[in-house]
N, CA, C and O atoms as a Tripos MOL2 file, in Angstrom:
@<TRIPOS>MOLECULE
protein
  304   303    76     0     0
PROTEIN
NO_CHARGES

@<TRIPOS>ATOM
      1 N           5.8700    9.5580   -8.5300 N.3       1 UNK1
      2 CA          6.7820    8.5580   -9.0550 C.3       1 UNK1
      3 C           5.9940    7.6140   -9.9560 C.2       1 UNK1
      4 O           4.8840    7.2040   -9.6170 O.2       1 UNK1
      5 N           6.5690    7.2720  -11.1000 N.am      2 UNK2
      6 CA          5.9080    6.3500  -12.0280 C.3       2 UNK2
      7 C           6.3330    4.9210  -11.7310 C.2       2 UNK2
      8 O           7.5210    4.6230  -11.6130 O.2       2 UNK2
      9 N           5.3400    4.0400  -11.6120 N.am      3 UNK3
     10 CA          5.5870    2.6280  -11.3520 C.3       3 UNK3
     11 C           4.6500    1.8110  -12.2190 C.2       3 UNK3
     12 O           3.4430    2.0520  -12.2370 O.2       3 UNK3
     13 N           5.1910    0.8620  -12.9240 N.am      4 UNK4
     14 CA          4.3710   -0.0100  -13.7610 C.3       4 UNK4
     15 C           3.4280    0.7910  -14.6580 C.2       4 UNK4
     16 O           2.2920    0.3790  -14.8960 O.2       4 UNK4
     17 N           3.9020    1.9370  -15.1530 N.am      5 UNK5
     18 CA          3.0840    2.7520  -16.0380 C.3       5 UNK5
     19 C           2.0710    3.6180  -15.3310 C.2       5 UNK5
     20 O           1.2850    4.2980  -15.9910 O.2       5 UNK5
     21 N           2.0600    3.6200  -14.0170 N.am      6 UNK6
     22 CA          1.1200    4.4210  -13.2390 C.3       6 UNK6
     23 C           1.8790    5.4080  -12.3730 C.2       6 UNK6
     24 O           3.0160    5.1570  -11.9740 O.2       6 UNK6
     25 N           1.2460    6.5220  -12.0900 N.am      7 UNK7
     26 CA          1.8200    7.4700  -11.1530 C.3       7 UNK7
     27 C           1.2210    7.2040   -9.7840 C.2       7 UNK7
     28 O           0.0010    7.2220   -9.6190 O.2       7 UNK7
     29 N           2.0760    6.9570   -8.8050 N.am      8 UNK8
     30 CA          1.6350    6.7380   -7.4290 C.3       8 UNK8
     31 C           2.2050    7.8420   -6.5670 C.2       8 UNK8
     32 O           3.4070    8.1050   -6.5800 O.2       8 UNK8
     33 N           1.3290    8.4830   -5.8200 N.am      9 UNK9
     34 CA          1.7290    9.5620   -4.9300 C.3       9 UNK9
     35 C           1.6330    9.1090   -3.4790 C.2       9 UNK9
     36 O           0.9930    8.1030   -3.1710 O.2       9 UNK9
     37 N           2.2650    9.8500   -2.6060 N.am     10 UNK10
     38 CA          2.1790    9.5600   -1.1730 C.3      10 UNK10
     39 C           0.7070    9.5760   -0.7700 C.2      10 UNK10
     40 O          -0.0360   10.4960   -1.1110 O.2      10 UNK10
     41 N           0.3050    8.5440   -0.0390 N.am     11 UNK11
     42 CA         -1.0750    8.3980    0.4040 C.3      11 UNK11
     43 C          -1.9150    7.4870   -0.4710 C.2      11 UNK11
     44 O          -2.9890    7.0490   -0.0560 O.2      11 UNK11
     45 N          -1.4400    7.1920   -1.6840 N.am     12 UNK12
     46 CA         -2.1660    6.2820   -2.5720 C.3      12 UNK12
     47 C          -2.0450    4.8440   -2.0840 C.2      12 UNK12
     48 O          -1.0760    4.4800   -1.4170 O.2      12 UNK12
     49 N          -3.0370    4.0360   -2.4250 N.am     13 UNK13
     50 CA         -2.9500    2.6020   -2.1790 C.3      13 UNK13
     51 C          -2.2540    1.9600   -3.3700 C.2      13 UNK13
     52 O          -2.5520    2.2710   -4.5230 O.2      13 UNK13
     53 N          -1.3310    1.0680   -3.0790 N.am     14 UNK14
     54 CA         -0.5920    0.3590   -4.1260 C.3      14 UNK14
     55 C          -0.5610   -1.1240   -3.7890 C.2      14 UNK14
     56 O          -0.6520   -1.5150   -2.6260 O.2      14 UNK14
     57 N          -0.4310   -1.9380   -4.8240 N.am     15 UNK15
     58 CA         -0.3040   -3.3820   -4.6430 C.3      15 UNK15
     59 C           1.1340   -3.7670   -4.9280 C.2      15 UNK15
     60 O           1.6630   -3.4740   -5.9990 O.2      15 UNK15
     61 N           1.7620   -4.4250   -3.9680 N.am     16 UNK16
     62 CA          3.1260   -4.9200   -4.1020 C.3      16 UNK16
     63 C           3.0320   -6.3270   -4.6770 C.2      16 UNK16
     64 O           2.6060   -7.2580   -3.9940 O.2      16 UNK16
     65 N           3.4350   -6.4750   -5.9370 N.am     17 UNK17
     66 CA          3.3230   -7.7650   -6.5990 C.3      17 UNK17
     67 C           4.2830   -8.8090   -6.0250 C.2      17 UNK17
     68 O           4.0140  -10.0060   -6.1240 O.2      17 UNK17
     69 N           5.3940   -8.3790   -5.4310 N.am     18 UNK18
     70 CA          6.3210   -9.3330   -4.8000 C.3      18 UNK18
     71 C           5.7490   -9.8620   -3.4900 C.2      18 UNK18
     72 O           5.7200  -11.0710   -3.2630 O.2      18 UNK18
     73 N           5.2970   -8.9610   -2.6350 N.am     19 UNK19
     74 CA          4.7780   -9.3440   -1.3230 C.3      19 UNK19
     75 C           3.3320   -9.8200   -1.3960 C.2      19 UNK19
     76 O           2.8270  -10.4290   -0.4530 O.2      19 UNK19
     77 N           2.6650   -9.5420   -2.5160 N.am     20 UNK20
     78 CA          1.2550   -9.8930   -2.7030 C.3      20 UNK20
     79 C           0.3610   -9.2800   -1.6290 C.2      20 UNK20
     80 O          -0.4880   -9.9480   -1.0390 O.2      20 UNK20
     81 N           0.5850   -7.9690   -1.3930 N.am     21 UNK21
     82 CA         -0.2630   -7.2770   -0.4270 C.3      21 UNK21
     83 C          -0.3920   -5.8060   -0.7870 C.2      21 UNK21
     84 O           0.4100   -5.2510   -1.5380 O.2      21 UNK21
     85 N          -1.4280   -5.1940   -0.2270 N.am     22 UNK22
     86 CA         -1.7420   -3.7890   -0.4510 C.3      22 UNK22
     87 C          -1.0540   -2.9500    0.6120 C.2      22 UNK22
     88 O          -0.9700   -3.3460    1.7740 O.2      22 UNK22
     89 N          -0.5650   -1.7890    0.2030 N.am     23 UNK23
     90 CA          0.0350   -0.8660    1.1470 C.3      23 UNK23
     91 C          -0.2390    0.5680    0.7480 C.2      23 UNK23
     92 O          -0.5780    0.8600   -0.3990 O.2      23 UNK23
     93 N          -0.0880    1.4500    1.7080 N.am     24 UNK24
     94 CA         -0.2080    2.8820    1.4750 C.3      24 UNK24
     95 C           1.1820    3.4090    1.1480 C.2      24 UNK24
     96 O           2.1450    3.1120    1.8550 O.2      24 UNK24
     97 N           1.2860    4.1890    0.0800 N.am     25 UNK25
     98 CA          2.5720    4.7740   -0.2880 C.3      25 UNK25
     99 C           2.9350    5.8210    0.7640 C.2      25 UNK25
    100 O           2.2220    6.8060    0.9530 O.2      25 UNK25
    101 N           4.0630    5.5860    1.4490 N.am     26 UNK26
    102 CA          4.5190    6.4860    2.5070 C.3      26 UNK26
    103 C           5.6420    7.4030    2.0370 C.2      26 UNK26
    104 O           5.8690    8.4670    2.6130 O.2      26 UNK26
    105 N           6.3360    6.9870    0.9940 N.am     27 UNK27
    106 CA          7.4310    7.7960    0.4860 C.3      27 UNK27
    107 C           8.2890    6.9930   -0.4630 C.2      27 UNK27
    108 O           7.9330    5.8920   -0.8830 O.2      27 UNK27
    109 N           9.4230    7.5720   -0.7880 N.am     28 UNK28
    110 CA         10.3650    6.9550   -1.6990 C.3      28 UNK28
    111 C          11.7460    7.0790   -1.0780 C.2      28 UNK28
    112 O          12.1860    8.1750   -0.7300 O.2      28 UNK28
    113 N          12.4140    5.9660   -0.9450 N.am     29 UNK29
    114 CA         13.7450    5.9380   -0.3320 C.3      29 UNK29
    115 C          14.6860    5.2220   -1.2850 C.2      29 UNK29
    116 O          14.5330    4.0280   -1.5410 O.2      29 UNK29
    117 N          15.6590    5.9530   -1.8060 N.am     30 UNK30
    118 CA         16.5710    5.3570   -2.7720 C.3      30 UNK30
    119 C          15.7770    4.8540   -3.9560 C.2      30 UNK30
    120 O          14.9220    5.5710   -4.4770 O.2      30 UNK30
    121 N          16.0410    3.6370   -4.3910 N.am     31 UNK31
    122 CA         15.3350    3.1070   -5.5610 C.3      31 UNK31
    123 C          13.9770    2.4830   -5.2150 C.2      31 UNK31
    124 O          13.3120    1.9460   -6.1010 O.2      31 UNK31
    125 N          13.5610    2.5430   -3.9670 N.am     32 UNK32
    126 CA         12.3570    1.8300   -3.5280 C.3      32 UNK32
    127 C          11.2040    2.7600   -3.1910 C.2      32 UNK32
    128 O          11.3870    3.9410   -2.8950 O.2      32 UNK32
    129 N          10.0110    2.1830   -3.2460 N.am     33 UNK33
    130 CA          8.7960    2.8170   -2.7450 C.3      33 UNK33
    131 C           8.5690    2.2420   -1.3650 C.2      33 UNK33
    132 O           8.6730    1.0310   -1.1710 O.2      33 UNK33
    133 N           8.2610    3.0890   -0.4100 N.am     34 UNK34
    134 CA          7.9750    2.6070    0.9390 C.3      34 UNK34
    135 C           6.4710    2.4950    1.1100 C.2      34 UNK34
    136 O           5.7270    3.4550    0.9100 O.2      34 UNK34
    137 N           6.0420    1.2890    1.4860 N.am     35 UNK35
    138 CA          4.6270    1.0020    1.6960 C.3      35 UNK35
    139 C           4.3940    0.6230    3.1490 C.2      35 UNK35
    140 O           5.2800    0.0930    3.8190 O.2      35 UNK35
    141 N           3.1910    0.9030    3.6230 N.am     36 UNK36
    142 CA          2.7850    0.5310    4.9820 C.3      36 UNK36
    143 C           1.4100   -0.1080    4.8930 C.2      36 UNK36
    144 O           0.5880    0.3290    4.0880 O.2      36 UNK36
    145 N           1.1370   -1.1260    5.6940 N.am     37 UNK37
    146 CA         -0.1990   -1.7290    5.6720 C.3      37 UNK37
    147 C          -1.2790   -0.6670    5.9400 C.2      37 UNK37
    148 O          -1.0700    0.2230    6.7630 O.2      37 UNK37
    149 N          -2.4190   -0.7490    5.2620 N.am     38 UNK38
    150 CA         -3.4890    0.2290    5.4710 C.3      38 UNK38
    151 C          -3.9660    0.2880    6.9210 C.2      38 UNK38
    152 O          -4.4750    1.3190    7.3620 O.2      38 UNK38
    153 N          -3.8080   -0.8010    7.6620 N.am     39 UNK39
    154 CA         -4.2450   -0.8430    9.0610 C.3      39 UNK39
    155 C          -3.1390   -0.3920   10.0100 C.2      39 UNK39
    156 O          -3.2900   -0.4980   11.2270 O.2      39 UNK39
    157 N          -2.0440    0.1030    9.4760 N.am     40 UNK40
    158 CA         -0.9170    0.5020   10.3090 C.3      40 UNK40
    159 C           0.0670   -0.6480   10.4380 C.2      40 UNK40
    160 O          -0.2570   -1.8000   10.1490 O.2      40 UNK40
    161 N           1.2320   -0.3270   10.8620 N.am     41 UNK41
    162 CA          2.2480   -1.3540   11.0240 C.3      41 UNK41
    163 C           3.5620   -0.9350   10.4040 C.2      41 UNK41
    164 O           3.7720    0.2310   10.0700 O.2      41 UNK41
    165 N           4.4190   -1.8860   10.2610 N.am     42 UNK42
    166 CA          5.7730   -1.6410    9.7940 C.3      42 UNK42
    167 C           5.8320   -1.4350    8.2800 C.2      42 UNK42
    168 O           5.2170   -2.1770    7.5140 O.2      42 UNK42
    169 N           6.5840   -0.4110    7.8630 N.am     43 UNK43
    170 CA          6.7810   -0.1500    6.4410 C.3      43 UNK43
    171 C           7.6900   -1.1990    5.8310 C.2      43 UNK43
    172 O           8.4890   -1.8330    6.5190 O.2      43 UNK43
    173 N           7.5480   -1.3670    4.5230 N.am     44 UNK44
    174 CA          8.4620   -2.2290    3.7790 C.3      44 UNK44
    175 C           8.8040   -1.5580    2.4640 C.2      44 UNK44
    176 O           8.0830   -0.6770    1.9950 O.2      44 UNK44
    177 N           9.9050   -1.9790    1.8790 N.am     45 UNK45
    178 CA         10.3640   -1.4330    0.6080 C.3      45 UNK45
    179 C           9.8720   -2.2970   -0.5350 C.2      45 UNK45
    180 O           9.8630   -3.5250   -0.4500 O.2      45 UNK45
    181 N           9.4640   -1.6340   -1.6080 N.am     46 UNK46
    182 CA          8.9740   -2.3160   -2.7940 C.3      46 UNK46
    183 C           9.6940   -1.7400   -4.0140 C.2      46 UNK46
    184 O           9.7540   -0.5210   -4.1730 O.2      46 UNK46
    185 N          10.2370   -2.5960   -4.8700 N.am     47 UNK47
    186 CA         10.8230   -2.0770   -6.1090 C.3      47 UNK47
    187 C           9.7310   -1.3810   -6.9260 C.2      47 UNK47
    188 O           8.6240   -1.9090   -7.0330 O.2      47 UNK47
    189 N          10.0100   -0.2310   -7.4930 N.am     48 UNK48
    190 CA          8.9800    0.5200   -8.2300 C.3      48 UNK48
    191 C           8.3330   -0.2570   -9.3630 C.2      48 UNK48
    192 O           7.1570   -0.0460   -9.6590 O.2      48 UNK48
    193 N           9.0790   -1.1520  -10.0040 N.am     49 UNK49
    194 CA          8.5040   -1.8990  -11.1140 C.3      49 UNK49
    195 C           7.6010   -3.0380  -10.6430 C.2      49 UNK49
    196 O           6.9930   -3.7170  -11.4710 O.2      49 UNK49
    197 N           7.5030   -3.2560   -9.3500 N.am     50 UNK50
    198 CA          6.6360   -4.2970   -8.7910 C.3      50 UNK50
    199 C           5.4320   -3.7000   -8.0560 C.2      50 UNK50
    200 O           4.6540   -4.4360   -7.4480 O.2      50 UNK50
    201 N           5.2720   -2.3740   -8.1090 N.am     51 UNK51
    202 CA          4.1370   -1.6990   -7.4680 C.3      51 UNK51
    203 C           3.1770   -1.2090   -8.5480 C.2      51 UNK51
    204 O           3.5970   -0.7480   -9.6090 O.2      51 UNK51
    205 N           1.9000   -1.3170   -8.2620 N.am     52 UNK52
    206 CA          0.8780   -0.8330   -9.1930 C.3      52 UNK52
    207 C          -0.3200   -0.3280   -8.3940 C.2      52 UNK52
    208 O          -0.4620   -0.6120   -7.2040 O.2      52 UNK52
    209 N          -1.1720    0.4250   -9.0770 N.am     53 UNK53
    210 CA         -2.4090    0.8860   -8.4350 C.3      53 UNK53
    211 C          -3.2710   -0.3220   -8.0780 C.2      53 UNK53
    212 O          -3.2580   -1.3370   -8.7730 O.2      53 UNK53
    213 N          -4.0060   -0.1970   -7.0010 N.am     54 UNK54
    214 CA         -4.9020   -1.2780   -6.5910 C.3      54 UNK54
    215 C          -6.1280   -1.3220   -7.4980 C.2      54 UNK54
    216 O          -6.5250   -0.3140   -8.0830 O.2      54 UNK54
    217 N          -6.7120   -2.4980   -7.5980 N.am     55 UNK55
    218 CA         -7.9800   -2.6480   -8.3170 C.3      55 UNK55
    219 C          -9.1100   -2.2360   -7.3760 C.2      55 UNK55
    220 O          -8.8890   -2.0240   -6.1840 O.2      55 UNK55
    221 N         -10.3050   -2.1250   -7.9140 N.am     56 UNK56
    222 CA        -11.4680   -1.7860   -7.0860 C.3      56 UNK56
    223 C         -11.6790   -2.8410   -5.9970 C.2      56 UNK56
    224 O         -12.0000   -2.5010   -4.8580 O.2      56 UNK56
    225 N         -11.5020   -4.1050   -6.3410 N.am     57 UNK57
    226 CA        -11.6860   -5.1860   -5.3570 C.3      57 UNK57
    227 C         -10.6290   -5.1030   -4.2510 C.2      57 UNK57
    228 O         -10.9400   -5.3020   -3.0770 O.2      57 UNK57
    229 N          -9.3900   -4.8100   -4.6240 N.am     58 UNK58
    230 CA         -8.3200   -4.6850   -3.6220 C.3      58 UNK58
    231 C          -8.5520   -3.4760   -2.7210 C.2      58 UNK58
    232 O          -8.2770   -3.5290   -1.5220 O.2      58 UNK58
    233 N          -9.0590   -2.3830   -3.3000 N.am     59 UNK59
    234 CA         -9.3590   -1.1820   -2.5050 C.3      59 UNK59
    235 C         -10.4580   -1.4960   -1.4900 C.2      59 UNK59
    236 O         -10.3550   -1.1120   -0.3250 O.2      59 UNK59
    237 N         -11.5140   -2.1960   -1.9320 N.am     60 UNK60
    238 CA        -12.6130   -2.5570   -1.0360 C.3      60 UNK60
    239 C         -12.1180   -3.4760    0.0690 C.2      60 UNK60
    240 O         -12.4700   -3.2870    1.2340 O.2      60 UNK60
    241 N         -11.3140   -4.4580   -0.2740 N.am     61 UNK61
    242 CA        -10.7800   -5.3920    0.7180 C.3      61 UNK61
    243 C          -9.9430   -4.6640    1.7680 C.2      61 UNK61
    244 O         -10.0500   -4.9530    2.9600 O.2      61 UNK61
    245 N          -9.1070   -3.7190    1.3260 N.am     62 UNK62
    246 CA         -8.2780   -2.9460    2.2570 C.3      62 UNK62
    247 C          -9.1470   -2.0810    3.1680 C.2      62 UNK62
    248 O          -8.8440   -1.9210    4.3500 O.2      62 UNK62
    249 N         -10.2260   -1.5220    2.6160 N.am     63 UNK63
    250 CA        -11.1350   -0.6910    3.4050 C.3      63 UNK63
    251 C         -11.8520   -1.5150    4.4760 C.2      63 UNK63
    252 O         -11.9900   -1.0730    5.6160 O.2      63 UNK63
    253 N         -12.2990   -2.6940    4.1090 N.am     64 UNK64
    254 CA        -12.9710   -3.5840    5.0720 C.3      64 UNK64
    255 C         -11.9910   -4.0050    6.1660 C.2      64 UNK64
    256 O         -12.3510   -4.0300    7.3430 O.2      64 UNK64
    257 N         -10.7670   -4.3320    5.7880 N.am     65 UNK65
    258 CA         -9.7560   -4.7290    6.7830 C.3      65 UNK65
    259 C          -9.4770   -3.5950    7.7520 C.2      65 UNK65
    260 O          -9.3370   -3.8250    8.9530 O.2      65 UNK65
    261 N          -9.3950   -2.3670    7.2410 N.am     66 UNK66
    262 CA         -9.1400   -1.2100    8.1070 C.3      66 UNK66
    263 C         -10.3120   -0.9840    9.0660 C.2      66 UNK66
    264 O         -10.1070   -0.7210   10.2510 O.2      66 UNK66
    265 N         -11.5310   -1.0860    8.5520 N.am     67 UNK67
    266 CA        -12.7170   -0.9160    9.3940 C.3      67 UNK67
    267 C         -12.7600   -1.9840   10.4790 C.2      67 UNK67
    268 O         -13.0590   -1.6760   11.6330 O.2      67 UNK67
    269 N         -12.4720   -3.2130   10.1350 N.am     68 UNK68
    270 CA        -12.4540   -4.2890   11.1270 C.3      68 UNK68
    271 C         -11.3800   -4.0730   12.1740 C.2      68 UNK68
    272 O         -11.6090   -4.3120   13.3590 O.2      68 UNK68
    273 N         -10.2040   -3.6210   11.7430 N.am     69 UNK69
    274 CA         -9.1140   -3.3510   12.6860 C.3      69 UNK69
    275 C          -9.5010   -2.2300   13.6480 C.2      69 UNK69
    276 O          -9.2160   -2.3020   14.8430 O.2      69 UNK69
    277 N         -10.1480   -1.1980   13.1190 N.am     70 UNK70
    278 CA        -10.5870   -0.0920   13.9930 C.3      70 UNK70
    279 C         -11.6000   -0.5780   15.0280 C.2      70 UNK70
    280 O         -11.5490   -0.1630   16.1860 O.2      70 UNK70
    281 N         -12.5140   -1.4520   14.6210 N.am     71 UNK71
    282 CA        -13.5150   -1.9470   15.5500 C.3      71 UNK71
    283 C         -12.8860   -2.7770   16.6660 C.2      71 UNK71
    284 O         -13.4260   -2.8640   17.7690 O.2      71 UNK71
    285 N         -11.7340   -3.3870   16.3650 N.am     72 UNK72
    286 CA        -11.0180   -4.1570   17.3820 C.3      72 UNK72
    287 C         -10.0780   -3.2770   18.2010 C.2      72 UNK72
    288 O          -9.5230   -3.7250   19.2050 O.2      72 UNK72
    289 N          -9.8970   -2.0210   17.7720 N.am     73 UNK73
    290 CA         -8.9770   -1.1190   18.4640 C.3      73 UNK73
    291 C          -7.5410   -1.3090   18.0390 C.2      73 UNK73
    292 O          -6.6310   -0.8830   18.7510 O.2      73 UNK73
    293 N          -7.3040   -1.9490   16.8790 N.am     74 UNK74
    294 CA         -5.9470   -2.2180   16.4110 C.3      74 UNK74
    295 C          -5.2910   -1.0310   15.7230 C.2      74 UNK74
    296 O          -4.0660   -0.9980   15.6120 O.2      74 UNK74
    297 N          -6.0630   -0.0550   15.2590 N.am     75 UNK75
    298 CA         -5.5290    1.0680   14.4900 C.3      75 UNK75
    299 C          -5.3260    2.2540   15.3960 C.2      75 UNK75
    300 O          -6.1750    2.5850   16.2230 O.2      75 UNK75
    301 N          -4.1920    2.8860   15.2250 N.am     76 UNK76
    302 CA         -3.8850    4.0800   16.0250 C.3      76 UNK76
    303 C          -4.7030    5.2440   15.5930 C.2      76 UNK76
    304 O          -4.5750    6.3310   16.1570 O.2      76 UNK76
@<TRIPOS>BOND
     1     1     2 1
     2     2     3 1
     3     3     4 2
     4     3     5 am
     5     5     6 1
     6     6     7 1
     7     7     8 2
     8     7     9 am
     9     9    10 1
    10    10    11 1
    11    11    12 2
    12    11    13 am
    13    13    14 1
    14    14    15 1
    15    15    16 2
    16    15    17 am
    17    17    18 1
    18    18    19 1
    19    19    20 2
    20    19    21 am
    21    21    22 1
    22    22    23 1
    23    23    24 2
    24    23    25 am
    25    25    26 1
    26    26    27 1
    27    27    28 2
    28    27    29 am
    29    29    30 1
    30    30    31 1
    31    31    32 2
    32    31    33 am
    33    33    34 1
    34    34    35 1
    35    35    36 2
    36    35    37 am
    37    37    38 1
    38    38    39 1
    39    39    40 2
    40    39    41 am
    41    41    42 1
    42    42    43 1
    43    43    44 2
    44    43    45 am
    45    45    46 1
    46    46    47 1
    47    47    48 2
    48    47    49 am
    49    49    50 1
    50    50    51 1
    51    51    52 2
    52    51    53 am
    53    53    54 1
    54    54    55 1
    55    55    56 2
    56    55    57 am
    57    57    58 1
    58    58    59 1
    59    59    60 2
    60    59    61 am
    61    61    62 1
    62    62    63 1
    63    63    64 2
    64    63    65 am
    65    65    66 1
    66    66    67 1
    67    67    68 2
    68    67    69 am
    69    69    70 1
    70    70    71 1
    71    71    72 2
    72    71    73 am
    73    73    74 1
    74    74    75 1
    75    75    76 2
    76    75    77 am
    77    77    78 1
    78    78    79 1
    79    79    80 2
    80    79    81 am
    81    81    82 1
    82    82    83 1
    83    83    84 2
    84    83    85 am
    85    85    86 1
    86    86    87 1
    87    87    88 2
    88    87    89 am
    89    89    90 1
    90    90    91 1
    91    91    92 2
    92    91    93 am
    93    93    94 1
    94    94    95 1
    95    95    96 2
    96    95    97 am
    97    97    98 1
    98    98    99 1
    99    99   100 2
   100    99   101 am
   101   101   102 1
   102   102   103 1
   103   103   104 2
   104   103   105 am
   105   105   106 1
   106   106   107 1
   107   107   108 2
   108   107   109 am
   109   109   110 1
   110   110   111 1
   111   111   112 2
   112   111   113 am
   113   113   114 1
   114   114   115 1
   115   115   116 2
   116   115   117 am
   117   117   118 1
   118   118   119 1
   119   119   120 2
   120   119   121 am
   121   121   122 1
   122   122   123 1
   123   123   124 2
   124   123   125 am
   125   125   126 1
   126   126   127 1
   127   127   128 2
   128   127   129 am
   129   129   130 1
   130   130   131 1
   131   131   132 2
   132   131   133 am
   133   133   134 1
   134   134   135 1
   135   135   136 2
   136   135   137 am
   137   137   138 1
   138   138   139 1
   139   139   140 2
   140   139   141 am
   141   141   142 1
   142   142   143 1
   143   143   144 2
   144   143   145 am
   145   145   146 1
   146   146   147 1
   147   147   148 2
   148   147   149 am
   149   149   150 1
   150   150   151 1
   151   151   152 2
   152   151   153 am
   153   153   154 1
   154   154   155 1
   155   155   156 2
   156   155   157 am
   157   157   158 1
   158   158   159 1
   159   159   160 2
   160   159   161 am
   161   161   162 1
   162   162   163 1
   163   163   164 2
   164   163   165 am
   165   165   166 1
   166   166   167 1
   167   167   168 2
   168   167   169 am
   169   169   170 1
   170   170   171 1
   171   171   172 2
   172   171   173 am
   173   173   174 1
   174   174   175 1
   175   175   176 2
   176   175   177 am
   177   177   178 1
   178   178   179 1
   179   179   180 2
   180   179   181 am
   181   181   182 1
   182   182   183 1
   183   183   184 2
   184   183   185 am
   185   185   186 1
   186   186   187 1
   187   187   188 2
   188   187   189 am
   189   189   190 1
   190   190   191 1
   191   191   192 2
   192   191   193 am
   193   193   194 1
   194   194   195 1
   195   195   196 2
   196   195   197 am
   197   197   198 1
   198   198   199 1
   199   199   200 2
   200   199   201 am
   201   201   202 1
   202   202   203 1
   203   203   204 2
   204   203   205 am
   205   205   206 1
   206   206   207 1
   207   207   208 2
   208   207   209 am
   209   209   210 1
   210   210   211 1
   211   211   212 2
   212   211   213 am
   213   213   214 1
   214   214   215 1
   215   215   216 2
   216   215   217 am
   217   217   218 1
   218   218   219 1
   219   219   220 2
   220   219   221 am
   221   221   222 1
   222   222   223 1
   223   223   224 2
   224   223   225 am
   225   225   226 1
   226   226   227 1
   227   227   228 2
   228   227   229 am
   229   229   230 1
   230   230   231 1
   231   231   232 2
   232   231   233 am
   233   233   234 1
   234   234   235 1
   235   235   236 2
   236   235   237 am
   237   237   238 1
   238   238   239 1
   239   239   240 2
   240   239   241 am
   241   241   242 1
   242   242   243 1
   243   243   244 2
   244   243   245 am
   245   245   246 1
   246   246   247 1
   247   247   248 2
   248   247   249 am
   249   249   250 1
   250   250   251 1
   251   251   252 2
   252   251   253 am
   253   253   254 1
   254   254   255 1
   255   255   256 2
   256   255   257 am
   257   257   258 1
   258   258   259 1
   259   259   260 2
   260   259   261 am
   261   261   262 1
   262   262   263 1
   263   263   264 2
   264   263   265 am
   265   265   266 1
   266   266   267 1
   267   267   268 2
   268   267   269 am
   269   269   270 1
   270   270   271 1
   271   271   272 2
   272   271   273 am
   273   273   274 1
   274   274   275 1
   275   275   276 2
   276   275   277 am
   277   277   278 1
   278   278   279 1
   279   279   280 2
   280   279   281 am
   281   281   282 1
   282   282   283 1
   283   283   284 2
   284   283   285 am
   285   285   286 1
   286   286   287 1
   287   287   288 2
   288   287   289 am
   289   289   290 1
   290   290   291 1
   291   291   292 2
   292   291   293 am
   293   293   294 1
   294   294   295 1
   295   295   296 2
   296   295   297 am
   297   297   298 1
   298   298   299 1
   299   299   300 2
   300   299   301 am
   301   301   302 1
   302   302   303 1
   303   303   304 2
@<TRIPOS>SUBSTRUCTURE
     1 UNK1         2 RESIDUE 1 A UNK
     2 UNK2         6 RESIDUE 1 A UNK
     3 UNK3        10 RESIDUE 1 A UNK
     4 UNK4        14 RESIDUE 1 A UNK
     5 UNK5        18 RESIDUE 1 A UNK
     6 UNK6        22 RESIDUE 1 A UNK
     7 UNK7        26 RESIDUE 1 A UNK
     8 UNK8        30 RESIDUE 1 A UNK
     9 UNK9        34 RESIDUE 1 A UNK
    10 UNK10       38 RESIDUE 1 A UNK
    11 UNK11       42 RESIDUE 1 A UNK
    12 UNK12       46 RESIDUE 1 A UNK
    13 UNK13       50 RESIDUE 1 A UNK
    14 UNK14       54 RESIDUE 1 A UNK
    15 UNK15       58 RESIDUE 1 A UNK
    16 UNK16       62 RESIDUE 1 A UNK
    17 UNK17       66 RESIDUE 1 A UNK
    18 UNK18       70 RESIDUE 1 A UNK
    19 UNK19       74 RESIDUE 1 A UNK
    20 UNK20       78 RESIDUE 1 A UNK
    21 UNK21       82 RESIDUE 1 A UNK
    22 UNK22       86 RESIDUE 1 A UNK
    23 UNK23       90 RESIDUE 1 A UNK
    24 UNK24       94 RESIDUE 1 A UNK
    25 UNK25       98 RESIDUE 1 A UNK
    26 UNK26      102 RESIDUE 1 A UNK
    27 UNK27      106 RESIDUE 1 A UNK
    28 UNK28      110 RESIDUE 1 A UNK
    29 UNK29      114 RESIDUE 1 A UNK
    30 UNK30      118 RESIDUE 1 A UNK
    31 UNK31      122 RESIDUE 1 A UNK
    32 UNK32      126 RESIDUE 1 A UNK
    33 UNK33      130 RESIDUE 1 A UNK
    34 UNK34      134 RESIDUE 1 A UNK
    35 UNK35      138 RESIDUE 1 A UNK
    36 UNK36      142 RESIDUE 1 A UNK
    37 UNK37      146 RESIDUE 1 A UNK
    38 UNK38      150 RESIDUE 1 A UNK
    39 UNK39      154 RESIDUE 1 A UNK
    40 UNK40      158 RESIDUE 1 A UNK
    41 UNK41      162 RESIDUE 1 A UNK
    42 UNK42      166 RESIDUE 1 A UNK
    43 UNK43      170 RESIDUE 1 A UNK
    44 UNK44      174 RESIDUE 1 A UNK
    45 UNK45      178 RESIDUE 1 A UNK
    46 UNK46      182 RESIDUE 1 A UNK
    47 UNK47      186 RESIDUE 1 A UNK
    48 UNK48      190 RESIDUE 1 A UNK
    49 UNK49      194 RESIDUE 1 A UNK
    50 UNK50      198 RESIDUE 1 A UNK
    51 UNK51      202 RESIDUE 1 A UNK
    52 UNK52      206 RESIDUE 1 A UNK
    53 UNK53      210 RESIDUE 1 A UNK
    54 UNK54      214 RESIDUE 1 A UNK
    55 UNK55      218 RESIDUE 1 A UNK
    56 UNK56      222 RESIDUE 1 A UNK
    57 UNK57      226 RESIDUE 1 A UNK
    58 UNK58      230 RESIDUE 1 A UNK
    59 UNK59      234 RESIDUE 1 A UNK
    60 UNK60      238 RESIDUE 1 A UNK
    61 UNK61      242 RESIDUE 1 A UNK
    62 UNK62      246 RESIDUE 1 A UNK
    63 UNK63      250 RESIDUE 1 A UNK
    64 UNK64      254 RESIDUE 1 A UNK
    65 UNK65      258 RESIDUE 1 A UNK
    66 UNK66      262 RESIDUE 1 A UNK
    67 UNK67      266 RESIDUE 1 A UNK
    68 UNK68      270 RESIDUE 1 A UNK
    69 UNK69      274 RESIDUE 1 A UNK
    70 UNK70      278 RESIDUE 1 A UNK
    71 UNK71      282 RESIDUE 1 A UNK
    72 UNK72      286 RESIDUE 1 A UNK
    73 UNK73      290 RESIDUE 1 A UNK
    74 UNK74      294 RESIDUE 1 A UNK
    75 UNK75      298 RESIDUE 1 A UNK
    76 UNK76      302 RESIDUE 1 A UNK
């Protein structure tokens, strides 16, 4: 699916400009992209025109958050 001039596939990290957070693309439902926090949790819907690929800094931040969550036992 094309969003903000980028192609995002299931499993990609995307930045939701409305929610101001990073999520993993889980699928597409109706007109929305479904995102889930990289550390697990509840999915949310994002309008496709408000989703974009993450920057290198956002990718690193999401990776550190996931590693920290795993060390605490928060990730399934």
